[in-house]
N, C-alpha and C positions, 0 to 999 in steps of 0.2 A: 330166847334168852342165851342159849350158848353162843349164837352169832354175836349178840350183844357183848358178852364177856370177852369174846375173842377180838372184837374191835377195840375194846378198852385196853386189852393187853398189848395190841399192836400200837395203839396210840402212846402208851407208856414207854415202850421201846424206842419208838421214834423220837420222843421227847428226850430220852436218855442219850441217844445218839447225837441229837442236835447239841445238847449241852456239852458232851465230851468234845465234839468237833469245834465248838466255840473256845473251849479251854486250849485245845491243841493250836487253833489258829492264833489265839492271843499270845501264847508263849513263843510260837514260831515267828510271829511278826516282830516280837521284841529282838529276837536274834537277828532277823533280816535287816531290821532298821538300825541295828548297832553299827556305827561307822566302822569299827574295828574289824568287822567281818567283811568289809569291802576288799577287793584285791588291792586298792591303793593303800589301805591301812592294815592289810592282812597280817594277823599275828595270833595264831591259835594258841601259842604259849602264854599269851597274856590272860587267858582264862584260868590258868593254873592258880590256885589259891595259895599264896605264900603265907607263912606264919607272920604274925605282926611282931618281927623282931626289931632290934634297934635301927637297922638300916631302913626297913619298911616304914617304921614310924617316922624317921627323919624325912624320908622322901614324900610321905603323905602330907605332912606339914608344909614342906617346901613347895610342892606342887599345887597346893590348894588354890583353886580359882585361876589356874594357868594352864588349863587343857592338858594335864599330866606332863608338863614340861619343867624340867628342873635345870637350874644353872649350877654347875659343879666346878669347884676349885679345890686344889689339893695343897696342903702346907705341911711343913715339919718344923722342928724347933728353930732351925736356921732361918726360916722365913717369918717368924713371929717374935724373935728376940733381937734387941739392939746389939751393935758391935761393941757397946760399951762406952761409946762417946756420946751417948744420949741422943743419937739420930733416929730417924724414923726407919721402921722395918718394911720389908716388901709387903706385908699384909697391910701396914698402915697406908702405904701409897695405893695399893689396890682399892681399898675401901674409900679412901679419899676421892679417887677418880669417880666413884658413884655419886658422892656428894657434889662434885664439881661438874659433872657431866649434865647434858640436856636430856631429860626424860629418863634418867638412869636411877634415880634414888629409889622409886618404888620397886625396882628390880631386886634390891636386896631382900625383899620379902621371899623371893624365889631362888635365893642362893643358898646352896648347901656346902659348907666347907668341910672337906674330908681331911682329918688330922691323921698323920702317920705316926705320932707319938703322943705321950700324955701331956707334955708341955704345950704342944700346939693345940691339943684338945682343950686344955684348961684356958688358954688364951682365947680360943674361939668362944667358949661358954661365957667368959668375962665380958665379951663384946656383945653378948645376947644375939648371936647368930644362930642359924640352923647348923648344927654340928654333928658329925658322925666320926668315930674313932675307927679307923681301918685296922683290920686284923693283919698283924705282921710278925706272926710267930717265926722265929728262926732267923730273922733278919733285923739288923739295927738300921732304921731309917731316920734316925734323929738328927745327925749333924748334916752339914751342907754336902750335897753330892754334886761334885764338879762335873761339868759337862763331859760325857762319854767315859767316866770312871765306871768300874764295875757296879758300885753301889748305885750310880745314877741310872745305869741300864736296868738293874733289878727293880728300882722304884718305879720306872716307867712301865714295866711288866706288871707290877703289882696294881698299878693304876689301871691298866687295861683290863685286868681280870675283874676289877671292882665295877668298871663301867659295863662290862658284859653282864654282870649280875643286875645292874640297874636296868638295862635293856630288857632282860628276860622277865622282869617284873612289870614291864609294860609302860615304862616311863621314857619319854623323849628327853634327850640330853643336849644342853648347850654347854660343852666343856670349855674352860678357860684357864690358862695358866694365871698365876697371881702377878706375873710380870707384864700383864695386858692391862692398859689403862682404858677404861670404858668412858669415852667422851660423849657418845650419843648412844641411844638404844639401838643395838644391832638387829632387833627383830624387824625393824622397818626396811633393812637392806637384805634380809634373808628371804628366800622364797618360801611362802607359807601356805601354798596351795596344794602341798602333798606330792608335787611332781618330782621332787628330789629327795632321795633316802638320806643322802649325806652331803654336807656343804662344809668345805674345809679351807682353812687359810693357806696362803702360799708365801714363801720367803721372797719370791720375785715372780713377776708376771712375764719375764723374758726367758727364752730357752727351755720351754717345757714346763711341766707342773711340779715345782719344787715344793711339795706339800710340807706343812708344819702342823704337827698334832697338838700344838699349844692352843689352838682355838678352832673348834668345829661343832657343828650342829648335826645330830644324828637322830632319825626317827626310829621308833621301836617297831620293827616288824620282822618277819621271818628271815628276810633278805639281810638286814643288818645284824640280826643275831648270828646268823650263819658266818657272816663276814668276821665278826669279832671273835667267834669261837675258833675259826681257821687261823686268824691273826694271832690269837693268844697261843694256840697249839704250836705254831711255827717257831716259837721261842726256843723250843728244844733243839732245833736244827739251825739256829741263827746266833751262835755264840759270837760275842763281840759286837753284834749289831744292836742298835737301839731300835725300839719298836717303831718309830717313824720310818726308818729305812725299810723294815720288813713290810710295812703297810704300802710303801712306794713300790716295792717289789710285786706285791699282790695286784696293785693297780696296773703296773706295766705288763704283767704276765696275762692279763685278760680275765682275772677271776671276778672282778666287779661285773664285767659283761656276762660272764657264765652265770652268775647269780641273778642277773637281770636287775642289778642295782644301779641306780642312777646317781651320779655324783656331780656337784658343782664346785668350782674353784672361786674363792672370794677375791674380788679385785683389790689390789693393794691401794687404790685410790681411796677406798672406804675403810679397808682393814690394813692399816699401815703397820710398819715395823722398821727396826733399825737396819735390816738388810736392804729394804727399799722404802724410803720415806714417801708419804703421800705428799703432793705438792698443793693440795687443796684443803686448807683447814676449815673451809666452810662445808665440806663433805665428809671429812674423816670421821670414822665411827669408833675404831679402836686403834691403839698403838702398842705394838708388841716389842719388848726388848729381846728380840731374837738376834742371832749373829753376836752373841755376848757370852762370855765364858763363865763369870762368877757373879755372885750376889752384890758385893759392894760396888761393882761397876754399874750393875743394873740399877741399884738404888740411886746412885749419884745421877745417871743420865736420865732416869724416869722422873726424878725430882725436877730436872730441867724441862721435861715435856710437860709436866703439870704447870710449871711456871709460864711456859710459852702458851699453854691453853688459857690460863687465866688472863693473860695479856690480850690474846685473840678476843675473848668473851667481852673484854671491856672496850675494845676498839672496833672489832669486826673487820680488821685489816689483815688480809692474808699475808703471812710472812713465812720464811724459812724456819724450820725447826733448829734448835741449837744443836751444834755438832755433838755426835755421841762419842766424844773423845775417850772417856774412860772404857767404854765397851770396845772400841776399836783397839785400844792398848791392851785390853785384857788377854788377848791371845798370845802376847809376848811377855806376859807377867809370869816369868818362870819361877819366881820366888814366892808366889802366893800360897798362903796356908789356908785350907778351908776352915770354915767355922765348925767347931765340934758341938 
């Protein structure tokens, strides 16, 4: 009898150990099979549970069904209000491009518009978009911020800080300025196999990589979070420099290589701009009003871009884009007064 009782006890212990082992294997396998634990998608910070604040709620809705990828654009009052002549706004043109583009309309479901002031936020809500009002304590970001003004530089750094926060929360970002016309879905032209941490537009494909932070895709992982943190921290020692120039400095210094961060540069044949037009309307994906100083010039010339695009869609005849006369002349417009 004692032998029998001892055997029963041993059996019970063995069963308990097997059960505990099964639970351990079950939970361990979940962690191992999670793609964000792979080196390619490594991001231990993504496991931090963020409170469901307004930003998290907006991101969660925007990224639904899109593999935690959000399209982010930023606007302020100057981008959502007419000049007074009843014309279209920058936001009007931006959204119209999604309607006119090929395969772009469904992407509006994954667009989060970041508003820098209450007027922009109200206009965003009126259009029933995914909206988030950025914290701007101590800074007035309401009026037009002319290129390279102090307020322009400050707004760009506030934007960088927000995007760092989004990456920390585990979301991949496709950032776009609102002066970028979406004529085709860019996702078909972006590398989506995880081999590139960042893919960024350029002003020109000639003479090095003249990067432009008005359009780029960045994956959320430890490498990109470290990059954005370093990038944002460098504002303290970069007085008078816009964030784009600081990022270019980091690229040229070898910091990307130091992080093991892979970067791709978007071909201007597909990701066109006023600095260097794409010559192939049959391939162009986006058109950016870069190399342009102020909003009225951008609105005028982008209106012509959409007109050219509609003509191409009707005929499928490849033609040259209308000259960007207003933007070219904006640099000599010394009497221009920014919108308040």
